[in-house]
LOVO-930807 format. One record per residue (C-alpha): residue in three letters; y, x, z; chain. Coordinates in steps of 0.2 Angstrom, whole numbers, plus 5000, padded with zeros to 4 digits. Each point is the difference from the previous one (the first is absolute). Last residue first. Layout:
# residues N
<ala, <Y, X, Z>, A>
...
//
This chain:
# residues 307
<unk, <4845, 5036, 4909>, A>
<unk, <5005, 4980, 4994>, A>
<unk, <5016, 5008, 4990>, A>
<unk, <4991, 4994, 4984>, A>
<unk, <5011, 5002, 4986>, A>
<unk, <5001, 4989, 4985>, A>
<unk, <5017, 5004, 4996>, A>
<unk, <5009, 4985, 5004>, A>
<unk, <4991, 4995, 5015>, A>
<unk, <5002, 5019, 5007>, A>
<unk, <5018, 4998, 4997>, A>
<unk, <5003, 4984, 5008>, A>
<unk, <4991, 5007, 5015>, A>
<unk, <5008, 5015, 5003>, A>
<unk, <5014, 4989, 5001>, A>
<unk, <4994, 4989, 5011>, A>
<unk, <4992, 5013, 5012>, A>
<unk, <5013, 5010, 5002>, A>
<unk, <5009, 4984, 5007>, A>
<unk, <4987, 4999, 5010>, A>
<unk, <5003, 5017, 5007>, A>
<unk, <5017, 4995, 5007>, A>
<unk, <4991, 4989, 5015>, A>
<unk, <5005, 4982, 5003>, A>
<unk, <5002, 4995, 4983>, A>
<unk, <5010, 4981, 4998>, A>
<unk, <4994, 4994, 4981>, A>
<unk, <5012, 4993, 4986>, A>
<unk, <4990, 4989, 4989>, A>
<unk, <5015, 4994, 4992>, A>
<unk, <5013, 5009, 5005>, A>
<unk, <5004, 5006, 4981>, A>
<unk, <5009, 5018, 5002>, A>
<unk, <4990, 5009, 4990>, A>
<unk, <4996, 4986, 4988>, A>
<unk, <5020, 4997, 4998>, A>
<unk, <5001, 5018, 4997>, A>
<unk, <4987, 5003, 4986>, A>
<unk, <5012, 5006, 4987>, A>
<unk, <5008, 5013, 5010>, A>
<unk, <4983, 5007, 5006>, A>
<unk, <4997, 5001, 4982>, A>
<unk, <5016, 5010, 4996>, A>
<unk, <4998, 5011, 5016>, A>
<unk, <4984, 5005, 4994>, A>
<unk, <4982, 4998, 5005>, A>
<unk, <4993, 4992, 4984>, A>
<unk, <4989, 5017, 4994>, A>
<unk, <4993, 4998, 5017>, A>
<unk, <4995, 4985, 5000>, A>
<unk, <5013, 4986, 5008>, A>
<unk, <4994, 4990, 5018>, A>
<unk, <5010, 4985, 5006>, A>
<unk, <5007, 4996, 5015>, A>
<unk, <4992, 4989, 5013>, A>
<unk, <5014, 4998, 5010>, A>
<unk, <5002, 5009, 5018>, A>
<unk, <5008, 4993, 5015>, A>
<unk, <5010, 5003, 5016>, A>
<unk, <4997, 4985, 5013>, A>
<unk, <5014, 4992, 5015>, A>
<unk, <4990, 4987, 5009>, A>
<unk, <5012, 4985, 5005>, A>
<unk, <5008, 4994, 5018>, A>
<unk, <5014, 4989, 5000>, A>
<unk, <5006, 4995, 5017>, A>
<unk, <5019, 5005, 4997>, A>
<unk, <4992, 5019, 4994>, A>
<unk, <4984, 5008, 4996>, A>
<unk, <4990, 5011, 4988>, A>
<unk, <4983, 5007, 5005>, A>
<unk, <4995, 5015, 4988>, A>
<unk, <4980, 5000, 5006>, A>
<unk, <4989, 5016, 5000>, A>
<unk, <4990, 4992, 5015>, A>
<unk, <5001, 4982, 5008>, A>
<unk, <5001, 4997, 5019>, A>
<unk, <4985, 4996, 5011>, A>
<unk, <5006, 5010, 5015>, A>
<unk, <5018, 4996, 4996>, A>
<unk, <5013, 5012, 4991>, A>
<unk, <5003, 4988, 4984>, A>
<unk, <4998, 4985, 5010>, A>
<unk, <5016, 5007, 5013>, A>
<unk, <5010, 5008, 4983>, A>
<unk, <5000, 4981, 4994>, A>
<unk, <5005, 4990, 5017>, A>
<unk, <5013, 5014, 5000>, A>
<unk, <5009, 4994, 4984>, A>
<unk, <5003, 4985, 5008>, A>
<unk, <5006, 5007, 5014>, A>
<unk, <5013, 5012, 4990>, A>
<unk, <5010, 4982, 4997>, A>
<unk, <5002, 4997, 4982>, A>
<unk, <5005, 4982, 5004>, A>
<unk, <5017, 5005, 5008>, A>
<unk, <5003, 5013, 4989>, A>
<unk, <5002, 4993, 4983>, A>
<unk, <5013, 4987, 5008>, A>
<unk, <5010, 5014, 5005>, A>
<unk, <5001, 5006, 4982>, A>
<unk, <4992, 5017, 4997>, A>
<unk, <5004, 5017, 4996>, A>
<unk, <5009, 5005, 5014>, A>
<unk, <4988, 4997, 5015>, A>
<unk, <4985, 5008, 4991>, A>
<unk, <4995, 5014, 5008>, A>
<unk, <5009, 4993, 5017>, A>
<unk, <4985, 4987, 4997>, A>
<unk, <4999, 4984, 4992>, A>
<unk, <4982, 5001, 4995>, A>
<unk, <4991, 5005, 4983>, A>
<unk, <4984, 5010, 5001>, A>
<unk, <4985, 5007, 4990>, A>
<unk, <4989, 5004, 5011>, A>
<unk, <4985, 5015, 4998>, A>
<unk, <4982, 4999, 5004>, A>
<unk, <4988, 5015, 5006>, A>
<unk, <4984, 4995, 5010>, A>
<unk, <4993, 5015, 5011>, A>
<unk, <4981, 4994, 5001>, A>
<unk, <4992, 5017, 5001>, A>
<unk, <4992, 4997, 4983>, A>
<unk, <5016, 4993, 4992>, A>
<unk, <5011, 5014, 5006>, A>
<unk, <5000, 5012, 4983>, A>
<unk, <5001, 4984, 4986>, A>
<unk, <5013, 4991, 5012>, A>
<unk, <5013, 5017, 5001>, A>
<unk, <4998, 5001, 4981>, A>
<unk, <5009, 4982, 4997>, A>
<unk, <5010, 5003, 5013>, A>
<unk, <5009, 5015, 4995>, A>
<unk, <5000, 4994, 4983>, A>
<unk, <5010, 4981, 5009>, A>
<unk, <5011, 5015, 5010>, A>
<unk, <5005, 5008, 4985>, A>
<unk, <5007, 4983, 4994>, A>
<unk, <5012, 5000, 5016>, A>
<unk, <5004, 5018, 4997>, A>
<unk, <5006, 4997, 4982>, A>
<unk, <5008, 4984, 5003>, A>
<unk, <5010, 5007, 5012>, A>
<unk, <5009, 5014, 4990>, A>
<unk, <5001, 4992, 4986>, A>
<unk, <5010, 4984, 5008>, A>
<unk, <5016, 4995, 4991>, A>
<unk, <4994, 4990, 4991>, A>
<unk, <4983, 4992, 5006>, A>
<unk, <4982, 5004, 4995>, A>
<unk, <4984, 4991, 4998>, A>
<unk, <4988, 5004, 5012>, A>
<unk, <5010, 5014, 5008>, A>
<unk, <5016, 4989, 5002>, A>
<unk, <4986, 4985, 5005>, A>
<unk, <4996, 5010, 5015>, A>
<unk, <4986, 5010, 5010>, A>
<unk, <4998, 5002, 5016>, A>
<unk, <4984, 5010, 5007>, A>
<unk, <4988, 4991, 5008>, A>
<unk, <4988, 5009, 5010>, A>
<unk, <4984, 4994, 5009>, A>
<unk, <4986, 5010, 5007>, A>
<unk, <4982, 5000, 5007>, A>
<unk, <4986, 5012, 5000>, A>
<unk, <5006, 5009, 5015>, A>
<unk, <4998, 5017, 4994>, A>
<unk, <5012, 4994, 4982>, A>
<unk, <5010, 4992, 5011>, A>
<unk, <5007, 5015, 5009>, A>
<unk, <4998, 5012, 4984>, A>
<unk, <5012, 4989, 4991>, A>
<unk, <5012, 5000, 5015>, A>
<unk, <5012, 5012, 4997>, A>
<unk, <4998, 5000, 4980>, A>
<unk, <5005, 4983, 5001>, A>
<unk, <5015, 5004, 5009>, A>
<unk, <5005, 5013, 4989>, A>
<unk, <4995, 4991, 4984>, A>
<unk, <5010, 4985, 5002>, A>
<unk, <5014, 5011, 5004>, A>
<unk, <4998, 5009, 4988>, A>
<unk, <5004, 4983, 4988>, A>
<unk, <5011, 4992, 5009>, A>
<unk, <5010, 5011, 5008>, A>
<unk, <5000, 5017, 4991>, A>
<unk, <5000, 4990, 4982>, A>
<unk, <5018, 4993, 5009>, A>
<unk, <5004, 5019, 5003>, A>
<unk, <4996, 5006, 4982>, A>
<unk, <5008, 4984, 4991>, A>
<unk, <5016, 5004, 5011>, A>
<unk, <5000, 5019, 4999>, A>
<unk, <5000, 5001, 4981>, A>
<unk, <5016, 4990, 4999>, A>
<unk, <4999, 4982, 4993>, A>
<unk, <5016, 4997, 4988>, A>
<unk, <4989, 4999, 4983>, A>
<unk, <4985, 4992, 5012>, A>
<unk, <5013, 4987, 5004>, A>
<unk, <5001, 4999, 5017>, A>
<unk, <4990, 4995, 5018>, A>
<unk, <4998, 5011, 5014>, A>
<unk, <4987, 4988, 5008>, A>
<unk, <4989, 5005, 5016>, A>
<unk, <4984, 4996, 5006>, A>
<unk, <4986, 5000, 5014>, A>
<unk, <4988, 4987, 4996>, A>
<unk, <4982, 5009, 5000>, A>
<unk, <4988, 4989, 5012>, A>
<unk, <4988, 5009, 5008>, A>
<unk, <4986, 4990, 5009>, A>
<unk, <4985, 5005, 5012>, A>
<unk, <5006, 5016, 5006>, A>
<unk, <4990, 5006, 5015>, A>
<unk, <5000, 5008, 5019>, A>
<unk, <5014, 4989, 5008>, A>
<unk, <5012, 5010, 5006>, A>
<unk, <4994, 5019, 4995>, A>
<unk, <4995, 4992, 4983>, A>
<unk, <5017, 4993, 5000>, A>
<unk, <5008, 5017, 5004>, A>
<unk, <4989, 5008, 4988>, A>
<unk, <5008, 4989, 4985>, A>
<unk, <5017, 5001, 5007>, A>
<unk, <4998, 5021, 5000>, A>
<unk, <4993, 5000, 4982>, A>
<unk, <5016, 4990, 4994>, A>
<unk, <5012, 5012, 5008>, A>
<unk, <4992, 5014, 4993>, A>
<unk, <4999, 4994, 4980>, A>
<unk, <5018, 4995, 5001>, A>
<unk, <5004, 4988, 4986>, A>
<unk, <4994, 4985, 5012>, A>
<unk, <5011, 5003, 5013>, A>
<unk, <4993, 4998, 5016>, A>
<unk, <5011, 4988, 5015>, A>
<unk, <4986, 4990, 5009>, A>
<unk, <5001, 4987, 5010>, A>
<unk, <4984, 4993, 5009>, A>
<unk, <4992, 4984, 5001>, A>
<unk, <4988, 4988, 5010>, A>
<unk, <5003, 4982, 5000>, A>
<unk, <5004, 4986, 5013>, A>
<unk, <5016, 4991, 4992>, A>
<unk, <5011, 5012, 5009>, A>
<unk, <4991, 5015, 4993>, A>
<unk, <5002, 4998, 4982>, A>
<unk, <5018, 4996, 5002>, A>
<unk, <5003, 5016, 5010>, A>
<unk, <4991, 5010, 4986>, A>
<unk, <5008, 4991, 4988>, A>
<unk, <5018, 5006, 5009>, A>
<unk, <4990, 5017, 5002>, A>
<unk, <4998, 5003, 4982>, A>
<unk, <5019, 4994, 4996>, A>
<unk, <5006, 5012, 5015>, A>
<unk, <4992, 5015, 4992>, A>
<unk, <5016, 5007, 4990>, A>
<unk, <5002, 5008, 4984>, A>
<unk, <5013, 5005, 4986>, A>
<unk, <4999, 4999, 4982>, A>
<unk, <4984, 4990, 4992>, A>
<unk, <5012, 4991, 4986>, A>
<unk, <4997, 4983, 5010>, A>
<unk, <5007, 5011, 5015>, A>
<unk, <4989, 5007, 5013>, A>
<unk, <4989, 4996, 5016>, A>
<unk, <4983, 5010, 4996>, A>
<unk, <4990, 4988, 5004>, A>
<unk, <4983, 4998, 5004>, A>
<unk, <4991, 4986, 5011>, A>
<unk, <4984, 5002, 5006>, A>
<unk, <4992, 4988, 5003>, A>
<unk, <4985, 4992, 5013>, A>
<unk, <4992, 4986, 4988>, A>
<unk, <4998, 4983, 5009>, A>
<unk, <5006, 4988, 4986>, A>
<unk, <5019, 4999, 5008>, A>
<unk, <4999, 5019, 4996>, A>
<unk, <4996, 4999, 4983>, A>
<unk, <5015, 4987, 4997>, A>
<unk, <5011, 5011, 5011>, A>
<unk, <4998, 5015, 4989>, A>
<unk, <4998, 4992, 4984>, A>
<unk, <5018, 4988, 5004>, A>
<unk, <5007, 5017, 5004>, A>
<unk, <4993, 5010, 4985>, A>
<unk, <5008, 4988, 4989>, A>
<unk, <5018, 4999, 5007>, A>
<unk, <5003, 5015, 5012>, A>
<unk, <4993, 5013, 5012>, A>
<unk, <4983, 4998, 4994>, A>
<unk, <5003, 5014, 4986>, A>
<unk, <4982, 5004, 5002>, A>
<unk, <4987, 4988, 5007>, A>
<unk, <4986, 5011, 5009>, A>
<unk, <4987, 4986, 5007>, A>
<unk, <4987, 5003, 5013>, A>
<unk, <4984, 4986, 5002>, A>
<unk, <4994, 4993, 5013>, A>
<unk, <5002, 4984, 4997>, A>
<unk, <5010, 4999, 4983>, A>
<unk, <4995, 4983, 4996>, A>
<unk, <5002, 4985, 4985>, A>
<unk, <4992, 4983, 5006>, A>
<unk, <4991, 4993, 4989>, A>
//
């Protein structure tokens, strides 16, 4: 099966360099019309220039594809809305959104200024919210949409010196989890990519040998599947160095304590049973947790909750 995007229109943010660039090139090579969005700032988000985006557009056109450059700052709602309006005016639809734009301002939480925390949240989390909000109604009316968030192992598992980045990245998983429920009836599928690649975002924390195998192209292969017509929904795909895996949040079965036993001491006494991973499940909506706990209570207390 060949994955194609003929007659599809994609917006890729942060597409002037690194992963965004290979995402844009890969989509264009398979027939998509691509909006190459990039503010053109430094790794910490300062500065700006449209030249990086224009270079990628030139590459796409040289290969026979269609693309336009856009320098919207994803944190600026008016600029994002104008980018989407320009896309609609030129091509009449938006089928794919890849929320890839990001910055780094790494420091330990003790030394981190609140401004650095807020700015990273604004770019990664709110930038993705702004872009998604701008295309959501379009995709809903079309009855078709594919959206990819860019999460990170820093958000899924933690990483020293990246409290701001990790908080933003895990926030995107929560965003995905709800959007997939709200978009399902309109064939809007929402997934998240957890990449590791040798780019300017990671160049000073990886060895040259690691960078050689951690190609952006290997990650983009996973991204392109996520936003394809037959791609999944509500999936966190980890990708790097040719490895692909699904990251899943599960919940242990846990225990039930009767009302008279619901004390901190009994929580402590039963801790091993509470955290035991045996029988852990993946939930696809928050209500499943409530159903589990109420079900345990009903069984222990002999209650009929079927009504």
